[in-house]
ROVEX-496405 format. One record per atom (N, C-alpha, C): residue in one letter; x, y, z; residue number from 1; atom name. Coordinates in nm, 2 decimals. Atoms other than C-alpha are relative to their C-alpha. Layout:
N
<rec residu="a" xx="X" yy="Y" zz="Z" num="NUM" atome="CA"/>
...
//
This chain:
57
<rec residu="m" xx="0.08" yy="-0.12" zz="0.00" num="1" atome="N"/>
<rec residu="m" xx="0.00" yy="0.00" zz="0.00" num="1" atome="CA"/>
<rec residu="m" xx="0.09" yy="0.12" zz="0.00" num="1" atome="C"/>
<rec residu="d" xx="-0.07" yy="-0.13" zz="0.00" num="2" atome="N"/>
<rec residu="d" xx="0.11" yy="0.35" zz="-0.07" num="2" atome="CA"/>
<rec residu="d" xx="-0.07" yy="0.10" zz="0.09" num="2" atome="C"/>
<rec residu="f" xx="0.05" yy="-0.09" zz="-0.10" num="3" atome="N"/>
<rec residu="f" xx="0.06" yy="0.57" zz="0.23" num="3" atome="CA"/>
<rec residu="f" xx="0.02" yy="0.15" zz="-0.03" num="3" atome="C"/>
<rec residu="r" xx="-0.02" yy="-0.15" zz="0.02" num="4" atome="N"/>
<rec residu="r" xx="0.01" yy="0.95" zz="0.22" num="4" atome="CA"/>
<rec residu="r" xx="-0.05" yy="0.06" zz="0.13" num="4" atome="C"/>
<rec residu="k" xx="0.04" yy="-0.07" zz="-0.12" num="5" atome="N"/>
<rec residu="k" xx="-0.03" yy="1.20" zz="0.50" num="5" atome="CA"/>
<rec residu="k" xx="-0.15" yy="0.04" zz="-0.01" num="5" atome="C"/>
<rec residu="s" xx="0.14" yy="-0.04" zz="0.01" num="6" atome="N"/>
<rec residu="s" xx="-0.40" yy="1.26" zz="0.58" num="6" atome="CA"/>
<rec residu="s" xx="-0.01" yy="0.15" zz="0.01" num="6" atome="C"/>
<rec residu="s" xx="0.03" yy="-0.14" zz="0.01" num="7" atome="N"/>
<rec residu="s" xx="-0.53" yy="1.60" zz="0.50" num="7" atome="CA"/>
<rec residu="s" xx="-0.07" yy="0.05" zz="0.13" num="7" atome="C"/>
<rec residu="y" xx="0.06" yy="-0.03" zz="-0.13" num="8" atome="N"/>
<rec residu="y" xx="-0.71" yy="1.58" zz="0.84" num="8" atome="CA"/>
<rec residu="y" xx="0.10" yy="0.01" zz="0.12" num="8" atome="C"/>
<rec residu="s" xx="-0.11" yy="-0.01" zz="-0.11" num="9" atome="N"/>
<rec residu="s" xx="-0.38" yy="1.57" zz="1.04" num="9" atome="CA"/>
<rec residu="s" xx="0.02" yy="0.15" zz="0.02" num="9" atome="C"/>
<rec residu="a" xx="-0.01" yy="-0.14" zz="-0.04" num="10" atome="N"/>
<rec residu="a" xx="-0.38" yy="1.90" zz="1.22" num="10" atome="CA"/>
<rec residu="a" xx="0.14" yy="0.06" zz="0.01" num="10" atome="C"/>
<rec residu="t" xx="-0.14" yy="-0.05" zz="-0.02" num="11" atome="N"/>
<rec residu="t" xx="-0.01" yy="1.94" zz="1.31" num="11" atome="CA"/>
<rec residu="t" xx="0.09" yy="-0.11" zz="-0.03" num="11" atome="C"/>
<rec residu="e" xx="-0.10" yy="0.10" zz="0.03" num="12" atome="N"/>
<rec residu="e" xx="0.31" yy="1.77" zz="1.23" num="12" atome="CA"/>
<rec residu="e" xx="0.02" yy="-0.10" zz="0.11" num="12" atome="C"/>
<rec residu="s" xx="-0.03" yy="0.09" zz="-0.11" num="13" atome="N"/>
<rec residu="s" xx="0.33" yy="1.61" zz="1.57" num="13" atome="CA"/>
<rec residu="s" xx="-0.12" yy="-0.10" zz="0.03" num="13" atome="C"/>
<rec residu="h" xx="0.11" yy="0.08" zz="-0.02" num="14" atome="N"/>
<rec residu="h" xx="-0.01" yy="1.45" zz="1.55" num="14" atome="CA"/>
<rec residu="h" xx="-0.06" yy="-0.05" zz="-0.14" num="14" atome="C"/>
<rec residu="c" xx="0.04" yy="0.04" zz="0.14" num="15" atome="N"/>
<rec residu="c" xx="-0.02" yy="1.29" zz="1.20" num="15" atome="CA"/>
<rec residu="c" xx="-0.03" yy="-0.15" zz="-0.01" num="15" atome="C"/>
<rec residu="v" xx="0.03" yy="0.14" zz="0.05" num="16" atome="N"/>
<rec residu="v" xx="-0.17" yy="0.98" zz="1.05" num="16" atome="CA"/>
<rec residu="v" xx="0.02" yy="0.00" zz="-0.15" num="16" atome="C"/>
<rec residu="e" xx="-0.01" yy="0.02" zz="0.14" num="17" atome="N"/>
<rec residu="e" xx="-0.11" yy="0.84" zz="0.71" num="17" atome="CA"/>
<rec residu="e" xx="-0.11" yy="-0.10" zz="-0.04" num="17" atome="C"/>
<rec residu="v" xx="0.11" yy="0.09" zz="0.05" num="18" atome="N"/>
<rec residu="v" xx="-0.38" yy="0.67" zz="0.50" num="18" atome="CA"/>
<rec residu="v" xx="0.04" yy="-0.06" zz="-0.13" num="18" atome="C"/>
<rec residu="a" xx="-0.02" yy="0.07" zz="0.13" num="19" atome="N"/>
<rec residu="a" xx="-0.37" yy="0.43" zz="0.21" num="19" atome="CA"/>
<rec residu="a" xx="-0.13" yy="-0.07" zz="-0.04" num="19" atome="C"/>
<rec residu="e" xx="0.13" yy="0.06" zz="0.05" num="20" atome="N"/>
<rec residu="e" xx="-0.65" yy="0.30" zz="-0.02" num="20" atome="CA"/>
<rec residu="e" xx="0.03" yy="-0.09" zz="-0.11" num="20" atome="C"/>
<rec residu="q" xx="0.00" yy="0.09" zz="0.11" num="21" atome="N"/>
<rec residu="q" xx="-0.69" yy="0.01" zz="-0.25" num="21" atome="CA"/>
<rec residu="q" xx="-0.14" yy="-0.03" zz="-0.03" num="21" atome="C"/>
<rec residu="d" xx="0.14" yy="0.03" zz="0.04" num="22" atome="N"/>
<rec residu="d" xx="-0.99" yy="-0.12" zz="-0.43" num="22" atome="CA"/>
<rec residu="d" xx="-0.08" yy="-0.07" zz="0.11" num="22" atome="C"/>
<rec residu="d" xx="0.07" yy="0.08" zz="-0.10" num="23" atome="N"/>
<rec residu="d" xx="-1.08" yy="-0.36" zz="-0.15" num="23" atome="CA"/>
<rec residu="d" xx="0.02" yy="0.03" zz="0.14" num="23" atome="C"/>
<rec residu="a" xx="-0.04" yy="-0.03" zz="-0.14" num="24" atome="N"/>
<rec residu="a" xx="-0.94" yy="-0.19" zz="0.16" num="24" atome="CA"/>
<rec residu="a" xx="0.05" yy="0.14" zz="0.02" num="24" atome="C"/>
<rec residu="g" xx="-0.06" yy="-0.13" zz="-0.04" num="25" atome="N"/>
<rec residu="g" xx="-0.83" yy="0.12" zz="0.34" num="25" atome="CA"/>
<rec residu="g" xx="0.08" yy="-0.02" zz="0.12" num="25" atome="C"/>
<rec residu="a" xx="-0.09" yy="0.02" zz="-0.11" num="26" atome="N"/>
<rec residu="a" xx="-0.56" yy="0.16" zz="0.60" num="26" atome="CA"/>
<rec residu="a" xx="0.04" yy="0.13" zz="0.06" num="26" atome="C"/>
<rec residu="i" xx="-0.04" yy="-0.12" zz="-0.07" num="27" atome="N"/>
<rec residu="i" xx="-0.45" yy="0.41" zz="0.86" num="27" atome="CA"/>
<rec residu="i" xx="0.12" yy="-0.04" zz="0.10" num="27" atome="C"/>
<rec residu="r" xx="-0.11" yy="0.03" zz="-0.09" num="28" atome="N"/>
<rec residu="r" xx="-0.12" yy="0.43" zz="1.06" num="28" atome="CA"/>
<rec residu="r" xx="0.05" yy="0.13" zz="0.06" num="28" atome="C"/>
<rec residu="d" xx="-0.06" yy="-0.11" zz="-0.07" num="29" atome="N"/>
<rec residu="d" xx="0.06" yy="0.66" zz="1.30" num="29" atome="CA"/>
<rec residu="d" xx="0.13" yy="0.03" zz="-0.06" num="29" atome="C"/>
<rec residu="t" xx="-0.13" yy="-0.03" zz="0.06" num="30" atome="N"/>
<rec residu="t" xx="0.35" yy="0.85" zz="1.15" num="30" atome="CA"/>
<rec residu="t" xx="0.12" yy="-0.02" zz="0.09" num="30" atome="C"/>
<rec residu="k" xx="-0.11" yy="0.02" zz="-0.10" num="31" atome="N"/>
<rec residu="k" xx="0.55" yy="0.82" zz="1.47" num="31" atome="CA"/>
<rec residu="k" xx="0.03" yy="-0.14" zz="0.03" num="31" atome="C"/>
<rec residu="h" xx="-0.02" yy="0.15" zz="-0.03" num="32" atome="N"/>
<rec residu="h" xx="0.51" yy="0.44" zz="1.49" num="32" atome="CA"/>
<rec residu="h" xx="-0.03" yy="-0.08" zz="-0.12" num="32" atome="C"/>
<rec residu="r" xx="0.02" yy="0.08" zz="0.13" num="33" atome="N"/>
<rec residu="r" xx="0.51" yy="0.31" zz="1.13" num="33" atome="CA"/>
<rec residu="r" xx="0.04" yy="-0.14" zz="0.02" num="33" atome="C"/>
<rec residu="d" xx="-0.05" yy="0.13" zz="-0.02" num="34" atome="N"/>
<rec residu="d" xx="0.70" yy="0.01" zz="1.26" num="34" atome="CA"/>
<rec residu="d" xx="-0.11" yy="-0.09" zz="0.06" num="34" atome="C"/>
<rec residu="l" xx="0.11" yy="0.08" zz="-0.07" num="35" atome="N"/>
<rec residu="l" xx="0.38" yy="-0.10" zz="1.45" num="35" atome="CA"/>
<rec residu="l" xx="-0.10" yy="-0.05" zz="-0.10" num="35" atome="C"/>
<rec residu="g" xx="0.09" yy="0.04" zz="0.10" num="36" atome="N"/>
<rec residu="g" xx="0.20" yy="-0.15" zz="1.12" num="36" atome="CA"/>
<rec residu="g" xx="-0.12" yy="0.09" zz="-0.01" num="36" atome="C"/>
<rec residu="a" xx="0.12" yy="-0.08" zz="0.03" num="37" atome="N"/>
<rec residu="a" xx="-0.14" yy="-0.02" zz="1.01" num="37" atome="CA"/>
<rec residu="a" xx="-0.13" yy="-0.08" zz="0.04" num="37" atome="C"/>
<rec residu="l" xx="0.13" yy="0.06" zz="-0.01" num="38" atome="N"/>
<rec residu="l" xx="-0.51" yy="-0.08" zz="1.08" num="38" atome="CA"/>
<rec residu="l" xx="-0.06" yy="-0.01" zz="-0.14" num="38" atome="C"/>
<rec residu="v" xx="0.05" yy="0.02" zz="0.13" num="39" atome="N"/>
<rec residu="v" xx="-0.66" yy="-0.22" zz="0.77" num="39" atome="CA"/>
<rec residu="v" xx="-0.15" yy="-0.04" zz="0.01" num="39" atome="C"/>
<rec residu="f" xx="0.15" yy="0.02" zz="0.00" num="40" atome="N"/>
<rec residu="f" xx="-1.04" yy="-0.22" zz="0.70" num="40" atome="CA"/>
<rec residu="f" xx="-0.05" yy="-0.04" zz="-0.14" num="40" atome="C"/>
<rec residu="p" xx="0.07" yy="0.02" zz="0.13" num="41" atome="N"/>
<rec residu="p" xx="-1.25" yy="-0.37" zz="0.42" num="41" atome="CA"/>
<rec residu="p" xx="-0.06" yy="0.13" zz="-0.05" num="41" atome="C"/>
<rec residu="s" xx="0.05" yy="-0.12" zz="0.06" num="42" atome="N"/>
<rec residu="s" xx="-1.38" yy="-0.11" zz="0.18" num="42" atome="CA"/>
<rec residu="s" xx="-0.13" yy="0.06" zz="0.06" num="42" atome="C"/>
<rec residu="p" xx="0.13" yy="-0.05" zz="-0.05" num="43" atome="N"/>
<rec residu="p" xx="-1.74" yy="-0.08" zz="0.31" num="43" atome="CA"/>
<rec residu="p" xx="0.02" yy="0.07" zz="0.14" num="43" atome="C"/>
<rec residu="e" xx="-0.03" yy="-0.06" zz="-0.13" num="44" atome="N"/>
<rec residu="e" xx="-1.61" yy="-0.01" zz="0.67" num="44" atome="CA"/>
<rec residu="e" xx="0.09" yy="0.12" zz="-0.01" num="44" atome="C"/>
<rec residu="w" xx="-0.10" yy="-0.11" zz="0.03" num="45" atome="N"/>
<rec residu="w" xx="-1.33" yy="0.22" zz="0.54" num="45" atome="CA"/>
<rec residu="w" xx="-0.08" yy="0.12" zz="-0.04" num="45" atome="C"/>
<rec residu="r" xx="0.08" yy="-0.11" zz="0.05" num="46" atome="N"/>
<rec residu="r" xx="-1.58" yy="0.43" zz="0.35" num="46" atome="CA"/>
<rec residu="r" xx="-0.10" yy="0.06" zz="0.11" num="46" atome="C"/>
<rec residu="a" xx="0.09" yy="-0.05" zz="-0.11" num="47" atome="N"/>
<rec residu="a" xx="-1.82" yy="0.45" zz="0.65" num="47" atome="CA"/>
<rec residu="a" xx="0.08" yy="0.08" zz="0.10" num="47" atome="C"/>
<rec residu="f" xx="-0.08" yy="-0.07" zz="-0.09" num="48" atome="N"/>
<rec residu="f" xx="-1.53" yy="0.56" zz="0.87" num="48" atome="CA"/>
<rec residu="f" xx="0.04" yy="0.14" zz="-0.06" num="48" atome="C"/>
<rec residu="l" xx="-0.04" yy="-0.13" zz="0.06" num="49" atome="N"/>
<rec residu="l" xx="-1.42" yy="0.84" zz="0.62" num="49" atome="CA"/>
<rec residu="l" xx="-0.12" yy="0.09" zz="0.00" num="49" atome="C"/>
<rec residu="t" xx="0.12" yy="-0.08" zz="0.00" num="50" atome="N"/>
<rec residu="t" xx="-1.78" yy="0.96" zz="0.59" num="50" atome="CA"/>
<rec residu="t" xx="-0.02" yy="0.05" zz="0.14" num="50" atome="C"/>
<rec residu="a" xx="0.01" yy="-0.05" zz="-0.14" num="51" atome="N"/>
<rec residu="a" xx="-1.80" yy="0.98" zz="0.98" num="51" atome="CA"/>
<rec residu="a" xx="0.10" yy="0.11" zz="0.03" num="51" atome="C"/>
<rec residu="v" xx="-0.10" yy="-0.11" zz="-0.02" num="52" atome="N"/>
<rec residu="v" xx="-1.48" yy="1.18" zz="0.99" num="52" atome="CA"/>
<rec residu="v" xx="-0.04" yy="0.13" zz="-0.07" num="52" atome="C"/>
<rec residu="k" xx="0.04" yy="-0.12" zz="0.07" num="53" atome="N"/>
<rec residu="k" xx="-1.59" yy="1.42" zz="0.72" num="53" atome="CA"/>
<rec residu="k" xx="-0.12" yy="0.07" zz="0.06" num="53" atome="C"/>
<rec residu="d" xx="0.13" yy="-0.06" zz="-0.06" num="54" atome="N"/>
<rec residu="d" xx="-1.93" yy="1.47" zz="0.89" num="54" atome="CA"/>
<rec residu="d" xx="0.02" yy="0.04" zz="0.15" num="54" atome="C"/>
<rec residu="g" xx="-0.03" yy="-0.04" zz="-0.14" num="55" atome="N"/>
<rec residu="g" xx="-1.75" yy="1.54" zz="1.23" num="55" atome="CA"/>
<rec residu="g" xx="-0.06" yy="-0.09" zz="0.11" num="55" atome="C"/>
<rec residu="e" xx="0.05" yy="0.10" zz="-0.10" num="56" atome="N"/>
<rec residu="e" xx="-1.89" yy="1.23" zz="1.40" num="56" atome="CA"/>
<rec residu="e" xx="0.11" yy="-0.07" zz="0.08" num="56" atome="C"/>
<rec residu="v" xx="-0.11" yy="0.07" zz="-0.06" num="57" atome="N"/>
<rec residu="v" xx="-1.55" yy="1.10" zz="1.49" num="57" atome="CA"/>
<rec residu="v" xx="0.10" yy="0.10" zz="0.05" num="57" atome="C"/>
//
């Protein structure tokens, strides 16, 4: 997966990176990339992104 910094990361010290594929989405902490990422199937990933955009999370 190709990760990019999330546009929702407010400051450099509190950043997450996201990656998307056809069948999944993933998120990881930029400070702890070595710990891996949380990977979600596409339906759950899209629901999460919608909740973030709507200010629910």
